C-alpha positions in Angstrom: 78.1 45.3 -8.3 74.8 46.9 -8.9 71.2 46.2 -7.5 68.8 44.3 -9.8 66.5 47.0 -9.6 68.8 49.1 -11.1 68.5 47.1 -14.3 64.8 47.7 -14.9 65.7 51.4 -16.6 68.1 49.7 -18.9 67.2 49.0 -22.8 66.1 45.5 -23.0 68.0 44.8 -25.6 71.0 45.6 -23.6 70.2 43.0 -20.7 72.4 39.6 -20.9 72.5 36.5 -18.6 75.3 34.7 -17.5 75.0 31.6 -15.7 77.6 31.2 -12.8 78.1 28.5 -9.7 77.1 25.8 -11.8 76.6 22.4 -10.3 77.6 18.7 -12.3 76.6 15.5 -11.6 74.1 14.0 -9.2 74.3 17.5 -7.3 73.1 19.4 -10.4 70.3 16.7 -10.7 69.0 17.2 -7.4 69.3 21.0 -7.7 67.6 21.0 -10.9 64.4 18.8 -9.5 64.0 20.8 -6.4 63.5 23.7 -8.3 66.8 25.3 -7.0 68.5 25.5 -10.4 68.1 25.2 -14.4 69.9 22.8 -16.7 72.4 24.5 -18.4 71.7 24.2 -22.3 69.6 21.4 -21.7 72.7 19.3 -20.9 74.1 17.5 -17.7 75.5 20.9 -16.0 72.8 23.2 -13.7 73.3 26.8 -13.0 71.7 28.0 -9.6 73.0 31.3 -9.9 73.0 34.5 -12.5 75.0 37.3 -13.2 72.9 40.1 -15.0 75.5 42.1 -17.3 74.6 45.0 -19.3 76.8 48.2 -21.3 75.6 51.6 -19.7 77.6 54.7 -21.5 80.1 52.2 -22.7 80.8 50.9 -18.5 79.9 47.2 -17.7 76.7 46.8 -15.0 76.7 43.7 -13.1 74.7 42.0 -10.2 74.3 38.9 -9.1 71.1 36.7 -7.8 69.7 33.1 -7.8 67.7 32.2 -10.7 64.4 32.3 -8.4 65.7 36.0 -7.0 66.1 37.4 -10.7 62.8 35.7 -11.5 60.9 37.2 -8.8 62.4 40.6 -9.3 61.8 40.6 -12.7 58.4 40.1 -12.5 57.8 43.8 -11.4 59.6 45.2 -13.8 58.5 46.6 -17.4 57.0 44.3 -20.0 60.0 44.6 -22.3 62.3 43.9 -19.7 60.2 41.2 -17.8 60.2 39.4 -21.3 63.7 39.6 -22.0 64.5 38.1 -18.8 61.9 35.5 -19.2 63.4 34.7 -22.5 67.1 34.3 -21.6 66.2 32.0 -18.9 63.8 29.8 -21.4 67.1 30.3 -24.0 69.9 29.1 -21.6 68.0 26.2 -19.9 66.8 24.9 -23.3 68.0 21.5 -25.0 70.0 22.4 -27.9 68.7 20.5 -30.8 71.2 17.8 -32.6 73.8 19.7 -34.9 75.4 18.0 -38.5 73.8 14.9 -37.4 75.8 15.0 -33.9 74.2 15.0 -30.0 75.4 18.1 -28.3 74.7 16.5 -25.1 77.9 15.1 -25.0 81.5 16.8 -25.6 82.7 16.6 -29.2 86.3 16.8 -30.5 86.8 19.2 -34.1 90.4 17.7 -35.2 92.3 20.7 -37.2 93.4 20.1 -40.4 95.3 22.5 -42.3 96.2 22.3 -45.8 98.5 25.3 -46.2 102.4 26.1 -46.1 101.8 28.9 -43.1 99.4 28.3 -40.7 100.5 29.4 -36.9 101.1 25.9 -35.6 101.3 23.2 -38.6 101.9 25.4 -41.1 103.4 22.8 -43.9 102.8 19.6 -42.5 99.9 18.8 -44.1 100.3 20.6 -47.4 101.1 17.3 -49.4 97.5 15.6 -49.8 98.7 11.9 -48.9 100.2 13.0 -45.9 97.0 15.2 -45.0 94.8 12.1 -45.9 97.1 10.1 -43.8 96.5 12.5 -40.8 92.6 12.7 -41.1 92.7 9.1 -41.1 94.7 9.0 -38.0 92.3 11.8 -36.2 89.5 9.9 -37.2 90.8 6.8 -35.4 91.9 8.8 -32.4 88.3 9.8 -31.8 87.4 13.1 -33.6 83.8 13.7 -33.9 84.4 15.9 -37.2 87.6 17.2 -39.2 87.7 20.8 -39.8 89.6 21.2 -43.3 91.5 24.6 -44.3 93.2 25.7 -47.3 93.9 29.2 -46.3 96.1 30.4 -43.1 94.0 32.9 -40.9 96.9 33.4 -38.5 97.3 37.0 -37.7 99.3 38.8 -40.3 98.4 36.3 -42.9 98.1 37.1 -46.6 95.3 35.5 -48.4 95.4 33.5 -50.9 93.0 33.2 -54.0 89.9 31.0 -53.6 91.1 28.7 -56.8 94.2 28.1 -54.7 92.2 27.3 -51.6 90.0 24.6 -53.6 93.5 23.1 -55.2 94.6 22.7 -51.6 91.6 20.9 -50.1 89.4 19.0 -52.7 91.3 16.1 -53.1 91.3 15.4 -48.9 87.8 16.5 -48.6 86.9 14.0 -51.2 88.9 11.2 -49.4 88.1 11.6 -46.3 84.3 11.7 -46.7 84.8 8.7 -48.7 86.7 7.2 -45.5 83.5 8.5 -43.5 85.0 11.3 -41.8 82.6 14.3 -41.0 84.0 17.3 -42.6 83.8 21.3 -42.3 85.3 23.4 -44.8 87.4 26.4 -42.5 86.7 29.1 -45.5 85.3 32.6 -45.8 84.6 32.4 -49.3 81.4 31.5 -50.7 83.0 29.7 -54.1 85.4 27.6 -51.7 82.2 26.7 -49.5 80.6 25.5 -52.4 83.0 23.6 -54.0 83.8 21.9 -50.6 80.2 20.6 -50.0 80.7 19.3 -54.0 83.3 17.3 -52.7 82.2 15.9 -49.5 81.8 18.6 -46.6 79.0 19.0 -44.9 79.7 21.8 -42.3 81.0 25.4 -43.0 83.3 26.9 -40.4 83.5 30.8 -41.1 86.0 32.8 -39.0 84.1 36.1 -40.8 80.5 34.8 -39.7 79.3 35.1 -43.2 80.1 38.5 -43.6 83.6 38.0 -45.5 81.9 37.1 -49.0 78.5 38.7 -49.9 77.2 35.5 -51.7 78.0 33.5 -48.0 74.7 33.6 -47.2 73.0 32.8 -49.5 75.4 29.6 -50.3 74.9 28.5 -46.8 71.5 28.8 -46.9 70.7 27.4 -50.4 72.9 24.3 -49.3 71.2 23.7 -46.0 74.7 22.9 -44.5 75.6 23.6 -40.6 77.6 26.6 -40.0 80.2 27.7 -37.7 80.0 31.5 -36.8 83.1 33.3 -35.6 83.6 36.6 -34.0 86.7 38.1 -35.6 87.4 41.9 -35.1 89.1 43.4 -38.6 91.0 40.7 -40.6 93.6 38.2 -40.5 96.5 41.0 -41.8 95.2 43.7 -39.6 93.5 41.9 -36.4 96.3 42.3 -33.7 96.6 45.9 -34.0 95.8 47.4 -30.9 91.9 45.9 -30.8 89.9 47.6 -28.3 86.4 46.8 -26.4 84.3 48.0 -24.3 83.7 44.9 -22.9 84.8 42.3 -24.8 82.4 39.5 -23.8 79.5 41.1 -24.3 80.5 43.0 -27.8 81.1 39.3 -29.1 78.0 38.3 -28.1 76.0 41.2 -29.0 77.6 40.4 -32.6 77.0 36.9 -33.0 73.7 37.6 -31.8 73.3 40.0 -34.7 74.5 37.7 -37.2 72.2 34.9 -35.9 69.4 37.1 -36.6 71.1 38.2 -40.3 71.1 34.3 -41.3 67.7 34.0 -40.1 66.7 36.3 -42.3 68.5 34.7 -45.0 67.0 31.4 -44.4 69.3 29.8 -42.1 68.0 28.6 -38.9 69.4 29.1 -35.2 69.3 24.9 -35.2 71.9 24.7 -38.2 74.2 27.6 -36.4 77.1 27.0 -33.7 79.0 30.3 -32.6 82.6 30.5 -31.8 84.1 33.6 -29.9 87.3 33.7 -31.9 90.3 33.3 -29.1 92.9 35.2 -30.5 91.0 36.6 -33.5 91.0 40.6 -33.1 91.7 40.0 -29.5 94.7 41.0 -26.7 95.8 38.6 -23.7 93.4 40.2 -21.8 90.5 40.0 -24.0 91.3 36.1 -24.5 91.1 35.6 -20.8 87.7 38.0 -19.9 86.0 35.7 -22.7 87.0 32.5 -21.6 86.3 33.4 -18.0 82.8 34.5 -19.2 82.1 32.0 -21.5 78.6 30.6 -20.3 77.3 34.4 -21.4 77.3 32.8 -25.4 74.8 30.0 -23.9 72.2 32.9 -23.9 72.6 32.8 -27.7 70.8 29.5 -28.2 73.2 27.4 -30.1 75.9 25.0 -29.8 79.1 26.8 -28.6 82.4 25.8 -30.3 85.7 27.0 -28.7 89.2 26.8 -30.3 92.3 27.5 -28.0 94.7 24.7 -29.1 98.4 26.1 -29.2 97.2 29.7 -29.6 99.4 32.1 -28.7 97.5 33.3 -25.5 98.8 29.8 -24.2 102.6 31.5 -25.2 101.8 35.0 -23.4 100.5 33.3 -20.5 103.2 30.4 -20.1 106.3 31.6 -22.3 105.5 28.3 -24.2 107.1 30.0 -27.4 106.9 27.0 -29.7 103.1 26.0 -31.2 103.6 22.5 -30.1 104.9 23.1 -27.1 101.5 24.4 -25.8 99.7 20.8 -25.4 99.0 21.8 -21.8 97.7 25.0 -22.2 95.3 23.3 -24.7 94.1 20.6 -22.7 93.6 23.5 -19.7 91.2 25.7 -22.3 89.6 22.5 -23.6 89.0 21.2 -20.1 87.8 24.7 -19.1 85.0 25.2 -21.9 83.6 21.9 -20.9 83.3 22.5 -17.8 81.3 25.6 -18.5 78.8 23.7 -21.1 81.3 24.1 -24.3 79.8 21.8 -26.6 82.6 21.6 -29.5 86.3 21.7 -28.9 88.6 22.3 -31.8 91.9 21.0 -31.2 94.9 19.8 -33.0 95.8 16.6 -30.5 92.8 14.5 -30.7 93.6 11.5 -28.6 95.2 13.7 -25.6 92.0 15.7 -25.6 89.8 12.7 -25.6 91.7 11.1 -22.9 91.7 14.2 -20.8 87.9 14.8 -21.2 86.9 11.2 -20.6 89.0 11.8 -17.0 87.1 14.7 -16.1 84.0 13.3 -17.3 84.3 10.3 -15.0 85.0 12.5 -12.1 82.2 14.7 -12.9 79.6 11.4 -12.7 81.3 10.3 -9.5 79.5 13.1 -7.5 
């Protein structure tokens, strides 16, 4: 653990802040009112303490202080470092704008609908459009705030499909569910699929490549005005799990997403339209995934909503020996509740009703204090 003064000599752009010691309920309200804590992303949680982080010569440097102590210390630093700290604290505490017409002040549930024959958890279950539409309606009734429809599997080792095949799989399902009132995101990395899906009634683009997989994707999203989810993935689905390495996964993922947000802004995609996803299971081993989950509050420094997709992931199987994806509901619920307890605004899940119940109970407990 380093002294705070040690960070004053580091390049300002390498400094990051992670809220810790989160408070909730009446305790959070009192701490914010007294000035002892700041609200996390303008929501019901508050943070009185900060972990200051940086990578120096490929090694993690960290220090812990109260918000007040950090402000006092940073006031004596060089202008660039002091400004960086002030900017990060302001971003961490600022209220998030509504996204896709939804308030990010309460947890949102994204239901997963894979219209594919080969997705890792439900491949083939909803390949038939009629079955997929019925399942989408069921998720709406169970409380899904939005439905994520995908026509190409991006599980580890998956082979790509043509954009034409992808469009053929999803277009009828999107049109029918949009007509039924569903808020739909299209899970794709191809610009032509994004455009076709938006034309059929999808409102959101969800791209596992963070708009890097297709040179035309940034322009397509910018022109459409659609909200977008930028996910971190190292490599591509066929190769991403071949010994991925990081100096520090949480920081490198945050830096990647910060760069993508800046590039999107340059292309005309405003920050308020962006939600970020750390990409659990995409180019990360068990240790990397657990580190990202443990330090997920670091992502609030990006100033966007956060989506967490841990539902039925292989990480749960590696931790619990639950081999079959459909046997991983308890672990999926644990991941969703962990994320929400750390300010994540959207959870992407297969089991909507079960997740909704778990969230309601957790919220009732938090609001009782």
